[in-house]
C-alpha positions as CSV (number, residue, x, y, z in Angstrom):
1,A,169.7,51.7,62.5
2,P,172.9,52.9,60.7
3,A,172.7,56.1,58.9
4,W,174.6,54.2,55.8
5,L,171.7,51.5,56.5
6,R,169.1,53.6,56.3
7,R,170.2,55.4,53.2
8,L,170.7,52.4,51.5
9,C,167.6,50.9,52.2
10,G,166.1,54.1,50.7
11,H,167.4,54.2,47.9
12,L,166.6,50.6,47.1
13,L,163.1,51.2,47.9
14,S,163.0,54.1,45.8
15,E,164.7,52.2,43.0
16,R,162.1,49.4,43.3
17,L,158.8,52.2,43.4
18,L,160.1,53.6,40.1
19,R,159.9,50.1,38.6
20,P,156.9,49.0,36.5
21,S,154.1,47.5,39.1
22,G,156.9,48.9,41.5
23,V,154.0,50.4,44.0
24,H,152.0,47.2,44.2
25,A,155.4,45.1,44.9
26,V,156.4,47.9,47.7
27,V,153.1,47.9,49.3
28,R,152.8,43.7,49.4
29,G,156.7,43.7,50.5
30,I,156.1,46.4,53.3
31,L,152.4,44.2,54.6
32,E,153.6,40.5,53.8
33,G,154.0,37.9,56.1
34,T,150.4,38.2,58.1
35,G,147.9,35.8,57.9
36,D,144.2,36.0,58.4
37,A,144.4,37.5,61.9
38,G,147.3,39.4,61.0
39,A,145.6,40.8,58.1
40,E,142.8,42.1,60.1
41,A,145.0,43.3,62.6
42,A,147.4,45.5,60.1
43,A,144.1,46.8,58.4
44,L,143.4,48.4,61.9
45,D,146.8,49.7,62.0
46,W,146.7,53.6,61.1
47,R,150.2,53.8,61.7
48,K,151.5,51.4,59.3
49,C,148.7,52.4,56.7
50,D,150.0,56.4,57.1
51,A,153.8,55.2,57.1
52,I,153.4,53.6,53.4
53,A,151.2,56.4,52.0
54,K,153.7,58.9,53.2
55,I,156.2,56.7,51.0
56,L,154.0,56.9,48.1
57,A,153.4,60.5,48.2
58,S,157.1,61.5,48.6
59,C,159.0,62.0,45.5
60,P,162.3,60.2,46.1
61,Q,165.8,61.8,44.8
62,Q,166.2,59.9,42.1
63,C,163.2,61.1,40.1
64,L,163.9,64.4,38.1
65,S,160.5,65.9,38.5
66,L,157.2,65.8,40.8
67,E,155.3,65.7,38.0
68,D,156.7,62.7,36.3
69,Y,156.8,61.1,39.3
70,Y,152.8,61.6,40.2
71,R,152.3,60.5,36.1
72,Q,154.0,57.4,36.9
73,V,152.9,56.2,40.3
74,C,149.1,57.7,40.7
75,P,147.7,55.2,38.0
76,Q,149.2,52.2,40.1
77,I,147.6,53.9,43.5
78,L,144.2,53.5,41.9
79,D,144.7,50.0,40.8
80,L,145.5,49.4,44.4
81,L,141.4,49.9,44.9
82,H,140.6,47.1,42.8
83,I,142.6,43.9,44.5
84,Q,140.5,41.1,44.2
85,D,142.3,39.2,46.8
86,K,139.8,39.6,50.2
87,V,142.6,39.1,52.6
88,A,145.0,41.8,51.8
89,A,141.9,44.1,50.0
90,R,141.2,46.2,53.0
91,Q,144.7,46.6,53.3
92,F,145.7,48.0,50.1
93,Q,142.0,49.9,49.6
94,R,143.1,51.9,52.6
95,V,146.7,52.6,51.6
96,A,145.3,53.8,48.2
97,T,142.9,56.3,50.1
98,T,145.2,57.4,52.6
99,T,147.7,58.3,49.7
100,L,145.3,60.0,47.8
101,L,144.4,62.1,50.4
102,T,147.7,63.1,51.5
103,V,148.8,64.1,47.9
104,A,145.1,66.1,47.9
105,R,146.6,68.0,51.0
106,E,150.2,68.6,49.8
107,H,149.8,69.1,46.1
108,P,146.2,69.9,45.2
109,Q,146.7,70.4,41.5
110,L,148.5,67.5,41.0
111,A,146.4,65.4,43.0
112,E,143.0,66.5,40.7
113,R,145.3,66.0,37.3
114,H,146.5,62.7,37.9
115,L,144.2,61.1,40.5
116,L,140.6,62.9,40.9
117,Q,140.4,63.2,37.1
118,P,141.1,59.5,36.4
119,L,139.2,58.4,39.4
120,L,135.9,60.3,38.1
121,S,136.4,59.8,34.5
122,P,133.7,57.7,33.5
123,L,131.5,60.0,35.4
124,L,132.7,63.1,33.9
125,R,132.5,61.2,30.4
126,C,128.5,61.4,30.0
127,S,128.4,64.5,32.1
128,E,126.7,67.7,30.7
129,A,129.7,69.6,31.0
130,A,131.7,66.8,28.5
131,E,131.8,67.8,24.7
132,L,130.5,64.7,23.2
133,A,130.9,64.4,19.4
134,V,127.5,63.2,19.0
135,E,127.7,63.3,15.2
136,D,130.3,61.1,15.4
137,L,128.7,58.3,17.8
138,T,125.7,56.3,16.4
139,A,122.7,55.8,18.7
140,G,123.1,52.7,20.8
141,T,126.6,53.3,21.7
142,V,128.0,52.6,24.9
143,L,129.9,55.1,26.4
144,V,130.3,53.7,29.9
145,P,130.1,49.8,30.2
146,E,128.5,48.4,33.4
147,A,131.9,47.0,34.4
148,E,133.7,50.4,34.5
149,L,130.9,52.1,36.0
150,S,130.4,49.9,39.1
151,S,133.8,49.9,39.8
152,C,134.0,53.9,39.3
153,V,131.1,54.3,41.7
154,E,132.9,51.5,44.1
155,D,136.0,53.6,44.0
156,V,134.3,57.0,44.5
157,L,132.7,55.5,47.9
158,K,136.0,53.9,49.3
159,V,137.7,57.5,48.5
160,Y,135.1,60.1,49.4
161,V,132.8,58.3,51.9
162,V,135.2,56.0,53.7
163,G,138.2,58.2,53.5
164,N,135.9,61.2,54.7
165,D,138.2,63.7,54.1
166,S,135.8,66.9,53.3
167,S,138.5,69.3,52.0
168,S,137.6,72.1,49.5
169,L,139.2,70.1,46.6
170,L,137.5,66.6,47.0
171,L,134.0,68.3,47.6
172,G,134.3,70.4,44.3
173,S,135.8,67.5,42.4
174,L,132.6,65.6,43.5
175,Q,129.9,68.1,42.8
176,S,131.3,67.7,39.4
177,V,130.0,64.6,38.8
178,L,126.8,64.4,41.3
179,G,124.3,64.9,38.7
180,V,125.4,61.9,37.0
181,V,125.4,59.8,40.5
182,F,121.7,61.4,41.2
183,S,120.7,60.1,37.7
184,L,122.3,56.7,38.5
185,Y,120.2,56.9,42.2
186,S,116.9,57.5,40.9
187,F,117.4,54.7,37.9
188,A,118.3,52.7,40.9
189,K,115.1,53.4,42.6
190,Q,112.6,52.5,39.9
191,N,114.6,49.6,39.2
192,V,116.6,46.4,40.8
193,S,120.3,47.5,41.1
194,Y,122.9,47.6,43.6
195,L,124.0,50.8,42.9
196,R,121.2,52.3,44.6
197,S,122.9,52.0,48.1
198,P,126.3,53.2,46.9
199,C,125.0,56.3,45.0
200,Q,122.6,57.2,47.9
201,E,125.7,57.3,50.7
202,V,127.8,59.4,48.5
203,L,125.0,61.9,48.0
204,L,124.2,61.6,51.6
205,W,128.0,62.4,52.6
206,F,128.3,65.4,50.3
207,L,125.3,67.2,51.4
208,E,126.3,66.5,55.1
209,K,129.7,67.4,54.6
210,A,129.3,70.6,52.6
211,E,128.0,73.7,53.6
212,R,124.6,74.7,54.0
213,E,124.1,76.9,51.5
214,R,126.4,75.1,48.8
215,S,124.2,71.7,49.9
216,L,120.7,73.6,49.2
217,A,122.2,74.9,45.6
218,V,123.4,71.4,45.0
219,L,119.8,70.6,45.8
220,G,118.4,72.8,43.7
221,G,120.6,71.7,40.7
222,L,119.5,67.9,41.3
223,A,115.9,69.1,41.1
224,G,116.4,71.1,37.9
225,L,116.0,74.8,39.5
226,G,119.7,76.2,38.9
227,G,122.9,75.0,36.8
228,T,125.6,74.5,39.8
229,V,125.6,70.8,39.3
230,P,126.3,69.4,35.7
231,T,123.6,66.6,34.8
232,L,123.6,63.6,32.7
233,H,123.8,64.7,29.0
234,P,120.5,65.0,27.4
235,R,121.6,62.2,24.8
236,C,122.7,60.0,27.2
237,R,120.6,57.7,29.0
238,V,121.0,54.9,31.8
239,R,120.3,51.6,30.9
240,A,120.2,48.0,33.2
241,G,123.3,45.9,33.0
242,S,123.2,41.9,32.7
243,Q,124.9,42.0,36.1
244,G,122.6,44.1,38.5
245,G,124.5,47.4,37.6
246,A,124.0,49.8,34.9
247,A,125.7,51.0,31.7
248,I,125.8,54.6,30.0
249,V,124.5,54.7,26.7
250,L,123.7,57.2,23.8
251,E,120.4,57.6,22.6
252,E,118.7,58.8,19.1
253,T,117.1,61.8,19.2
254,I,113.0,61.4,19.5
255,S,111.6,63.2,16.6
256,D,107.7,62.7,17.8
257,E,107.1,65.9,20.2
258,D,104.3,64.3,22.2
259,E,106.8,61.0,23.1
260,A,109.7,63.2,23.6
261,L,107.4,65.8,26.4
262,Y,105.9,62.3,27.4
263,Q,109.7,61.1,28.5
264,K,110.7,64.4,29.9
265,I,107.7,64.9,32.3
266,S,108.1,61.3,33.4
267,L,112.0,61.7,33.8
268,E,111.4,64.7,36.0
269,Q,108.7,63.3,38.1
270,C,111.2,60.3,39.0
271,H,114.1,62.7,39.7
272,V,111.5,64.9,42.3
273,Q,110.6,61.6,43.8
274,S,114.2,60.2,44.3
275,L,115.0,63.8,45.7
276,V,112.5,63.6,48.2
277,E,113.6,59.8,49.4
278,L,116.9,61.5,49.5
279,L,115.9,64.5,51.8
280,S,113.8,61.8,53.9
281,H,117.3,61.0,55.2
282,C,118.4,64.5,56.1
283,Q,116.0,65.5,58.3
284,K,117.5,64.8,61.8
285,S,120.2,67.2,60.1
286,G,117.9,70.0,59.3
287,L,118.6,70.0,55.7
288,A,115.4,68.9,54.7
289,G,113.6,71.5,56.5
290,D,116.1,74.4,54.8
291,F,115.4,73.0,51.5
292,F,111.8,73.1,51.8
293,I,111.8,76.7,53.1
294,H,114.0,77.4,50.0
295,C,111.6,76.1,47.7
296,L,109.0,78.1,49.3
297,K,111.0,81.2,48.9
298,E,110.9,80.0,45.1
299,L,107.2,79.9,45.2
300,T,106.8,83.2,46.5
301,Q,109.4,84.5,43.5
302,V,106.9,82.9,41.3
303,A,103.9,84.4,42.8
304,V,105.4,88.0,42.5
305,E,106.1,87.4,38.7
306,D,102.6,86.2,38.1
307,E,101.3,89.1,39.9
308,A,103.9,91.5,38.0
309,A,102.6,90.0,34.5
310,P,99.9,88.1,34.3
311,N,99.3,88.1,30.8
312,V,103.0,88.3,29.5
313,A,102.8,85.2,27.4
314,V,99.5,86.5,25.3
315,E,101.2,89.3,23.7
316,P,101.6,89.2,20.0
317,G,104.7,90.2,18.3
318,R,107.3,88.8,20.2
319,S,110.3,87.1,18.9
320,L,111.4,83.4,18.9
321,L,114.0,83.9,21.7
322,E,111.8,85.6,24.3
323,L,109.1,82.8,23.6
324,E,111.8,80.5,24.7
325,Q,112.6,82.2,28.0
326,E,109.1,82.7,28.6
327,Q,108.6,78.9,28.2
328,A,111.4,78.3,30.2
329,K,109.8,80.5,33.0
330,Q,106.6,78.8,32.8
331,E,108.7,75.2,33.0
332,R,110.7,76.4,36.6
333,K,107.1,77.5,37.8
334,L,105.9,74.2,37.3
335,L,108.9,72.3,38.6
336,V,108.7,74.5,41.7
337,L,104.9,73.6,42.3
338,Q,105.6,70.2,41.8
339,L,108.6,70.0,44.4
340,V,106.6,72.0,47.1
341,A,103.5,69.4,46.5
342,A,106.3,66.3,46.7
343,L,107.8,67.8,50.0
344,C,104.5,68.6,51.4
345,E,103.4,65.1,50.6
346,S,106.1,62.8,51.6
347,V,108.4,64.5,54.0
348,S,107.0,63.8,57.2
349,D,105.8,66.4,60.1
350,T,109.5,66.4,61.9
351,V,110.5,68.2,58.9
352,F,111.6,71.5,61.2
353,T,114.4,70.7,64.0
354,D,114.2,74.0,65.7
355,I,112.4,77.4,66.0
356,V,114.6,79.3,63.4
357,Q,113.2,77.1,60.8
358,V,109.7,77.0,62.1
359,Q,110.1,81.1,61.8
360,E,111.7,80.9,57.9
361,F,108.9,78.5,56.9
362,V,106.3,80.9,58.6
363,A,108.2,84.1,57.0
364,A,107.9,82.6,53.4
365,V,104.6,81.9,53.7
366,L,103.6,85.2,54.8
367,Q,105.8,86.9,52.1
368,R,103.9,85.1,49.7
369,A,100.4,86.3,51.2
370,C,101.7,89.7,51.3
371,A,103.2,89.8,47.7
372,S,100.3,87.7,46.0
373,P,96.8,88.0,48.2
374,A,94.5,84.9,47.9
375,R,92.6,85.2,44.8
376,G,91.2,83.2,42.0
377,P,90.1,79.1,42.4
378,G,93.9,78.6,44.3
379,A,92.2,81.3,47.0
380,A,91.0,78.5,49.4
381,A,94.3,76.6,49.8
382,E,96.5,79.8,50.2
383,A,94.2,80.7,53.0
384,Q,94.4,77.3,54.6
385,T,98.1,77.6,54.2
386,L,98.3,81.1,55.8
387,A,95.8,80.0,58.5
388,M,97.8,77.1,59.2
389,A,101.2,79.2,59.6
390,M,99.7,81.8,61.6
391,G,98.5,79.0,63.6
392,L,101.7,77.6,64.4
393,V,102.8,80.6,65.4
394,A,100.4,81.2,67.6
395,A,101.0,77.6,69.0
396,L,104.4,78.5,69.7
397,L,103.6,81.6,71.7
398,G,100.8,79.2,73.7
399,G,104.1,77.8,75.2
400,A,105.3,81.2,76.2
401,A,106.5,80.2,79.4
402,Q,109.1,77.4,77.8
403,L,110.5,80.1,75.4
404,Q,113.8,81.9,76.0
405,S,114.5,85.5,75.1
406,S,116.6,84.3,72.1
407,D,113.2,82.4,70.9
408,F,111.5,85.7,70.8
409,S,114.4,87.4,69.5
410,V,113.9,84.7,66.0
411,L,110.2,85.4,66.1
412,K,110.6,89.3,66.4
413,R,111.7,88.9,62.7
414,L,107.8,88.2,61.7
415,V,106.5,91.5,63.3
416,P,107.3,93.8,60.0
417,L,105.6,90.8,57.6
418,L,102.6,90.8,60.4
419,E,102.2,94.5,60.2
420,E,102.0,94.4,56.7
421,L,99.7,91.5,56.7
422,S,97.3,93.0,58.9
423,H,97.2,96.4,56.9
424,S,96.9,94.7,53.4
425,Y,95.4,91.2,53.5
426,P,91.7,91.5,52.2
427,E,89.9,89.3,54.6
428,P,89.5,91.2,58.2
429,L,89.9,87.9,60.5
430,T,93.3,87.4,59.2
431,Q,93.9,91.0,59.5
432,E,93.0,90.9,63.2
433,L,94.9,87.7,64.0
434,A,98.1,89.1,62.3
435,S,97.8,92.4,64.5
436,D,97.0,90.5,67.5
437,L,100.1,87.8,66.9
438,R,102.3,90.8,66.4
439,I,100.8,92.3,70.0
440,A,102.1,89.0,71.6
441,I,105.3,88.7,69.7
442,C,106.6,92.0,71.2
443,T,105.1,92.0,74.7
444,H,107.0,88.1,75.1
445,G,103.6,86.6,75.5
446,A,102.3,88.9,78.5
447,C,99.7,90.4,75.8
448,A,97.9,87.3,74.2
449,P,94.4,88.5,72.6
450,G,91.8,85.7,72.2
451,T,92.3,85.1,68.7
452,V,95.9,83.8,69.3
453,G,94.5,81.1,71.7
454,A,91.9,80.0,69.5
455,A,94.1,79.7,66.4
456,A,96.6,77.7,68.7
457,D,93.8,75.5,69.8
458,S,93.1,75.0,65.8
459,V,96.4,73.8,64.9
460,L,97.3,71.5,68.3
461,G,93.5,70.0,68.0
462,R,93.2,70.4,71.7
463,R,90.2,71.4,73.8
464,P,90.0,74.5,75.9
465,G,92.1,73.8,79.2
466,V,94.9,71.6,77.9
467,G,98.0,72.6,78.6
468,A,100.7,74.7,75.8
469,Q,103.3,72.8,74.6
470,S,106.8,73.0,74.7
471,P,108.2,74.6,71.5
472,A,110.5,71.7,70.7
473,G,107.5,69.3,70.5
474,I,105.3,72.1,68.4
475,A,108.9,72.7,66.1
476,S,108.5,68.9,65.5
477,G,104.9,68.8,64.3
478,A,103.9,66.2,66.7
479,P,101.7,68.0,69.5
480,S,100.4,65.6,72.0
481,L,96.8,65.8,73.4
482,G,97.7,64.5,76.6
483,G,100.6,67.3,77.6
484,S,100.7,68.5,81.2
485,R,99.4,71.8,82.0
486,A,101.6,75.0,82.2
487,P,102.0,76.4,85.5
488,P,100.1,79.1,86.7
489,Q,100.7,82.6,85.2
490,H,99.4,85.7,86.3
491,S,99.8,87.7,83.1
492,H,98.2,91.0,82.1
493,S,96.1,90.4,79.3
494,S,94.1,92.6,76.9
495,P,90.5,93.0,78.0
496,S,89.3,91.0,75.2
497,A,91.2,88.1,76.3
498,H,89.3,88.6,79.8
499,R,86.0,88.7,78.4
500,D,87.0,85.3,76.0
501,R,87.9,83.6,79.3
502,S,84.8,84.5,81.6
503,T,82.6,83.5,78.6
504,E,84.4,80.1,78.4
505,Q,83.9,79.3,82.1
506,S,80.1,80.6,82.1
507,A,79.1,78.7,79.4
508,G,80.6,75.5,81.2
509,H,83.9,74.9,79.2
510,E,86.6,73.9,80.8
511,P,88.8,76.5,82.5
512,S,92.1,78.0,80.5
513,A,95.5,76.8,81.4
514,T,96.2,80.0,82.1
515,S,93.4,80.3,85.0
516,P,94.9,81.5,88.6
517,T,93.1,78.2,90.1
518,P,92.3,75.5,87.3
519,A,89.3,73.1,87.9
520,P,89.5,69.6,87.1
521,C,88.0,68.6,83.5
522,A,84.3,67.9,84.2
523,N,83.3,64.4,82.4
524,S,80.4,66.2,80.9
525,P,79.1,69.9,80.4
526,A,75.7,70.9,81.3
527,P,73.3,71.0,78.6
528,A,73.6,75.0,78.1
529,G,77.2,73.9,77.5
530,L,76.5,71.6,74.8
531,Q,74.0,74.3,72.9
532,E,76.9,76.6,73.2
533,L,79.0,74.1,71.6
534,L,76.7,73.5,69.0
535,V,76.1,77.2,68.2
536,S,80.0,77.4,67.9
537,A,80.1,74.6,65.6
538,Y,78.4,77.3,63.1
539,D,81.0,80.2,64.1
540,P,82.3,82.3,60.9
541,Q,85.8,81.8,62.1
542,P,87.2,78.3,61.3
543,P,89.3,77.7,64.2
544,S,86.6,78.3,66.5
545,R,84.4,76.0,64.4
546,A,87.3,73.4,64.5
547,A,87.5,73.4,67.7
548,A,84.1,73.1,68.8
549,L,83.4,70.3,66.2
550,R,86.7,68.6,68.1
551,H,85.1,68.9,71.5
552,L,81.6,67.5,70.3
553,A,83.7,64.5,68.9
554,N,85.4,63.9,72.1
555,L,81.9,64.0,73.7
556,V,81.0,61.3,71.5
557,T,84.4,59.1,72.5
558,Q,83.5,60.0,76.3
559,R,79.4,58.6,75.7
560,D,78.0,61.6,77.2
561,P,74.5,61.0,78.0
562,E,73.6,64.4,76.6
563,A,75.5,64.1,73.3
564,L,74.5,61.0,72.8
565,R,70.6,61.7,72.9
566,L,71.2,64.0,70.5
567,Q,72.9,62.3,68.0
568,E,70.9,63.1,65.1
569,K,71.3,66.6,65.5
570,L,75.3,66.1,66.1
571,L,74.9,64.2,63.0
572,Q,73.6,67.0,61.0
573,V,76.1,69.5,62.2
574,F,79.1,67.4,61.5
575,L,77.4,66.6,57.8
576,E,76.9,70.3,57.1
577,N,80.7,71.2,58.5
578,V,82.0,68.4,55.7
579,Q,80.9,70.6,53.1
580,H,83.3,73.6,54.3
581,E,86.3,74.3,52.4
582,D,88.8,74.8,55.6
583,A,91.1,71.7,56.1
584,F,90.8,72.0,59.8
585,V,86.6,72.3,59.9
586,Y,85.9,69.2,57.6
587,L,88.8,67.2,59.1
588,S,87.5,68.0,62.4
589,A,83.8,66.6,61.1
590,I,85.0,63.6,59.1
591,Q,86.7,62.6,62.6
592,G,83.3,63.0,64.7
593,I,81.1,61.2,61.9
594,A,83.6,58.4,62.0
595,L,83.1,58.0,65.7
596,L,79.3,58.5,65.7
597,S,79.0,55.9,62.9
598,S,81.5,53.4,64.9
599,E,79.3,53.7,68.0
600,Y,76.2,53.3,66.2
601,P,76.8,51.6,62.8
602,E,73.1,50.7,62.0
603,R,71.5,54.1,62.4
604,I,74.4,56.4,61.1
605,L,75.3,54.3,58.0
606,P,72.3,54.2,56.1
607,I,72.3,57.8,56.4
608,L,75.8,58.2,55.4
609,L,75.2,55.5,52.3
610,A,72.2,57.7,51.1
611,R,74.3,60.9,51.2
612,Y,77.3,59.2,49.4
613,E,75.3,57.6,46.5
614,C,72.9,61.0,46.3
615,P,74.7,64.4,47.3
616,V,72.7,67.0,48.4
617,Q,70.7,69.2,46.0
618,G,71.9,72.4,45.2
619,T,75.6,71.9,45.0
620,G,77.6,72.1,42.0
621,D,79.2,69.1,40.3
622,A,82.3,69.7,41.8
623,M,81.6,70.3,44.9
624,A,79.2,67.4,45.0
625,A,82.0,65.2,44.3
626,V,84.4,66.7,47.1
627,T,81.6,66.2,49.6
628,R,81.1,62.5,48.1
629,M,84.8,61.8,48.5
630,K,85.2,63.2,52.2
631,L,81.8,60.8,52.9
632,G,83.8,58.0,51.1
633,E,86.8,58.7,53.9
634,V,84.4,58.6,56.6
635,L,82.8,55.2,55.7
636,M,86.4,53.8,55.6
637,R,87.6,55.0,59.0
638,V,84.0,53.3,60.0
639,T,85.2,50.1,58.1
640,R,88.3,50.2,60.0
641,A,86.6,50.5,63.5
642,L,84.3,47.8,62.8
643,G,86.7,45.5,61.8
644,D,85.3,41.8,61.1
645,M,81.5,43.1,62.1
646,V,81.7,45.3,59.0
647,F,80.5,41.9,56.9
648,Q,76.8,42.4,57.9
649,H,76.8,46.0,55.7
650,R,79.2,44.2,53.1
651,E,76.6,44.7,50.4
652,P,75.5,48.1,50.7
653,L,79.1,49.3,51.2
654,I,80.2,47.7,48.0
655,R,77.1,48.5,45.8
656,A,77.8,52.1,46.9
657,F,81.6,52.0,46.0
658,L,80.8,50.4,42.8
659,R,78.2,52.9,41.8
660,G,80.9,55.7,42.7
661,A,83.1,53.9,40.0
662,R,81.1,54.7,37.4
663,D,80.8,58.5,38.4
664,P,81.5,61.0,35.5
665,D,84.2,62.7,37.8
666,G,87.3,60.9,37.4
667,A,88.8,62.0,41.2
668,L,85.7,60.4,42.8
669,R,85.8,57.3,40.6
670,A,89.6,56.8,41.7
671,S,88.5,57.2,45.1
672,S,85.7,55.0,45.3
673,L,87.8,52.3,43.6
674,S,90.6,53.0,46.3
675,N,87.9,52.6,49.1
676,L,86.7,49.5,47.2
677,G,90.0,48.1,47.5
678,E,90.6,48.6,51.2
679,L,87.1,47.2,52.1
680,C,88.0,43.8,49.8
681,Q,91.2,43.6,51.8
682,H,89.4,43.9,55.3
683,L,86.5,41.1,54.1
684,G,88.8,38.4,53.3
685,F,86.9,35.0,53.4
686,Q,83.8,37.0,53.6
687,L,83.5,38.5,50.1
688,G,81.6,35.4,48.7
689,A,79.8,36.0,45.3
690,I,80.5,39.7,45.1
691,V,84.1,38.7,44.1
692,Q,82.8,38.4,40.3
693,E,81.2,41.7,40.3
694,V,84.4,43.6,41.9
695,T,86.4,41.6,39.0
696,C,84.4,42.7,36.4
697,C,84.3,46.3,37.4
698,V,87.9,46.3,37.5
699,T,88.9,44.8,34.6
700,A,86.3,46.8,32.6
701,I,88.3,50.1,34.3
702,A,91.5,49.2,33.9
703,Q,91.0,48.2,30.3
704,T,88.8,51.0,28.9
705,D,89.0,54.3,31.6
706,P,90.3,57.0,29.6
707,E,92.2,58.8,32.5
708,A,95.6,57.3,33.9
709,E,94.4,58.0,37.9
710,V,91.5,55.6,37.5
711,R,93.3,53.1,35.9
712,R,96.2,52.9,38.4
713,A,93.5,52.6,41.2
714,A,91.9,49.9,39.7
715,V,94.6,47.9,39.4
716,H,95.7,48.8,42.9
717,V,92.4,47.0,44.0
718,V,93.9,44.0,42.7
719,V,97.0,44.5,44.7
720,L,95.1,45.2,47.8
721,L,92.9,42.1,47.2
722,L,95.7,39.8,47.0
723,R,97.4,41.5,50.0
724,G,94.6,41.3,51.8
725,L,93.6,37.5,51.4
726,S,97.6,36.4,51.3
727,E,97.9,32.3,51.3
728,K,93.9,32.2,51.4
729,A,93.8,34.0,47.7
730,P,93.8,30.8,45.5
731,E,90.8,29.3,47.6
732,V,88.8,32.9,47.7
733,L,89.8,33.8,44.1
734,R,89.7,30.5,42.6
735,D,87.0,31.4,39.9
736,V,88.5,34.5,39.0
737,L,92.3,34.2,39.5
738,R,93.0,33.4,35.9
739,D,91.0,36.8,34.9
740,L,93.0,38.9,37.3
741,Y,95.9,37.4,36.0
742,R,95.4,38.2,32.6
743,L,94.4,41.6,33.2
744,L,98.0,42.3,35.3
745,K,99.8,40.9,32.1
746,H,97.8,43.1,29.9
747,V,98.4,46.0,31.9
748,V,102.1,45.2,31.8
749,A,102.3,45.0,28.3
750,A,100.1,47.7,26.9
751,E,99.6,50.3,29.7
752,R,101.5,53.7,29.3
753,D,101.0,55.1,32.6
754,G,104.2,54.1,34.7
755,A,102.6,54.1,38.1
756,T,99.9,51.9,36.5
757,V,102.5,49.4,35.2
758,L,104.5,49.4,38.8
759,H,101.0,48.3,40.4
760,A,100.5,45.8,38.2
761,Q,104.0,44.8,38.6
762,L,103.5,44.3,42.2
763,A,100.6,42.7,42.2
764,L,101.9,39.9,39.9
765,E,105.0,39.7,42.5
766,E,102.2,39.4,45.2
767,L,100.6,36.7,43.0
768,D,103.8,34.7,42.4
769,T,104.8,34.7,46.0
770,V,101.3,33.2,46.6
771,M,101.1,30.6,44.4
772,R,104.6,29.5,45.2
773,R,103.7,29.4,49.0
774,V,100.6,27.1,47.7
775,L,102.4,24.8,45.3
776,F,105.6,24.6,47.1
777,P,105.4,24.6,50.8
778,P,108.0,24.7,53.1
779,Q,109.2,21.6,54.4
780,T,109.3,20.8,58.0
781,L,111.5,18.4,60.0
782,E,109.5,16.3,62.5
783,K,110.3,14.0,65.4
784,K,108.3,11.0,65.6
785,I,108.9,8.3,68.3
786,V,107.4,5.0,67.5
787,V,107.1,2.2,70.2
788,L,108.3,-0.9,68.7
789,P,106.0,-4.3,70.1
């Protein structure tokens, strides 16, 4: 086109752009003339959207200043995100997003003032950083209505996630409202709201695009460990909206201290659960593993502070400010412990994605052990954690043939900690293992003492002779018992390692994977070998004991005749090891008892039930309760293995669990009720008249038990019962269905424990679904052919 025509068209376009609703008119004028197919094609045409964005982002010559132009145009650009016309909505939204990103790149300060702050205004209004004149507002005032909040969240999703521009300006502006978005996500997790998915996508986008240190700081702020993320204002609360969304309202300050503490603890637990759920989507990127290690380092700092000043809080004559600071420290410690517990329980075993994260995890555990050796009531758990971490390193070194030199350079960062542990830790066996691991790392696995192999076998749960795994398999936390053997190695081992291997081979064990000529696995060891395994089952070193127990369990699985002949002796060995405090040992014993019981239920089950009802004499009440809970786990594994054949053992099992539900120990009552629910789920139609006893027991406990955990387990029995019976529930439970319904309604109305109420709501939903299917069966169309006479 001629130059005069271009100048004239540009002048007319700029003049129309500066009029009221000019942006909308210009965009529609450029994009008009397309039908449905044309609109789809235009939405995918990036060049046309970029051209319109450049026009809107450029200040025309008729305008006096850039500030005035953006002040007039930017609100109209944000309005393009709210076009209701489905045909043109994608085009207008893409133009608005591209324009905003263009302005953010070219004029960041103006973009923040005229675009980002108005966009995020509803979220900033209720943030902790906002200065709310709460004295001028009454309780119940709606700060952000439902429609405005929903529109804001959707706009943030379109601009940040769909636009996908990870500039520092956009990340910084989004970080200022992440605390409010997380509160909305946590609310949507606990309720029914369509805001859950967009909030989750916004949070995951930021965590993925931001630098790792920044993401970890943000996660800590969301968890309450730091102040890098402004959270929802303390006086603000999220309330459900009438259209499926949410609104932000101002709440009155709770005068009752107990109620305020209950509300605070409930909100913290809800946030921790939501954070763990969010991290479950970040495992492949390694963020979940890094945050887990970050929490472990915080836990180490807590241990150091407790070691340095264990009784600071009891000093008299302290000021109010010092007491408040001490209270804040205690709250932070409890929050760190809660976070670590939730992450250990909920995040899967693929949390670590590479050997660097494994090294950092082990380093955090070793630092905590060096700073605060295991003492007091939590010594057993600390020792188990330390044993698992050191066993993980031993398992990595067991696959030294697959390790690269770079992997050993990473593992060498553990050498100073292992050396310190070998001198300072009070337990001699741990000192020896730490010294042997240090030797193995420094020699790149060429010199691996026998304790290293025993620790690796304990972690991997493998028999002697099963080949080592690759580091990737160990780092992912999924070792395979059927892994291939490692290639033969002629390594220079220490004399103690040679003696261990020669002892194994002379005792009839399978040869080690590092032997020059590995022999095939024998189907059953000689009697001398079995006797050696029975002796090893009482070894004072937990890894050796656990390996022996697993080997004995494998002999039962293979139906070894010598092992089956000594089944009573094996049962005695397993039962005694169930009382051991080490997790690897008693879990191996539980597995052995379950395998033995599933093979011979008529002989073994009466013995287990007798032990479950009457624990061993001479043990304390706490120890007896723990042992009975472990036996309850054995009984449930046997129940699953027997399947429909469990009917003939129905009455003694239910009688045992009903008696356990009346035990003075609350944890045992909850465990017995959980086992009872799973057993009823398996029985189904075979419950018979016992359902009356079960209903009476569950009703009494759910209404009168003083502990929330036990009431929760009682309601969970009803959930499992309805879930197991499904459409058969009205027929099987016809005599007690009304009582169960009244119980669930009573729990929903009167129970204060949130988890118990949630269980009751799930049971009511299950019951509602079942009754709808029975009362309104689905109609089916049938074709009938009738032959007329």
